[in-house]
C-alpha positions, 0 to 999 in steps of 0.5 A: 508463502513464497511458493508460486509468487511472481513479482512484476511491474504492473501494466496498463491492462492490469488497471481494472484488476488492481483497482478491484484488488485495492478496493477489496482490501480496504473498503466495503464489506469484502474488506472485512474478510481481512484485517486491513479494512478501513470500512469503519473510518472511510466509505467510498472509493480507495482509488480509481482507474485514473489514480492507478494508471497515474502510478503505473505511468509516473516517472521514478515510480512503479506499481509492483504487481504480485501474482500467485499461479497467474492470479493478481493477489497483491500490489504496492507502489514504489516511488524513487525520491532521491535517497529514499523511496516511498511505499504506498498503495499496498494491498493484499487480497483479503482472503490471503491476509494474515498468512505472512504474504504481506511480510514477504511483499514488503521485504521484496519491495525494500530489497528492490528499492535498495538494490535498484535505486540505492535507497537508504530509507523507505517512507510511507504515510498511514492514517494515524488512527490505524493502530493495528496497521501501524503496529504491524509496520513497527514489527517490520522495523518502521518507526513513527515520526510524529510528522502529520499531514492532513487528510484530504477532507472533501476530496472523495477520490480518497474516500468519505471520512466517517470521523473528523480526526483523520490525518496521515503519519509518516513512518520511516525505516532505514534500509542500510 
């Protein structure tokens, strides 16, 4: 699974490709090829070029781009927040989901924030009704905290909710 993989920081010229990758993993019919789809709970966009560029340019942040044989196949956001790091904007090409690539990427992300930033914990937020996705993270050592934050209803930059019970739950994993 790691053969031919290259990890690098995303740059401005990656923005359009990254937006397409993230959208394909979460929204619309193409996302149904993989298992990370949010198409049944959210319509509209998952991100946009401005949001991706903001992550690339933000201080104490990086968008880790993952290539296989020169093709961008996955990405994740890493943000340095003192003693912990935030993990977000995780996307794997739907055609490659289910083959172990996600496990490799999250392990590399954890290694990088531990070694480069001295982070002792990784944090992320996941839509609380995404039981299959939360279970996947739990198998990687993350635990549910029960700490919820509201979904940004009315802000279509994050999608158009198809149900009224969406919220984000904080998941954490010690990295020491």
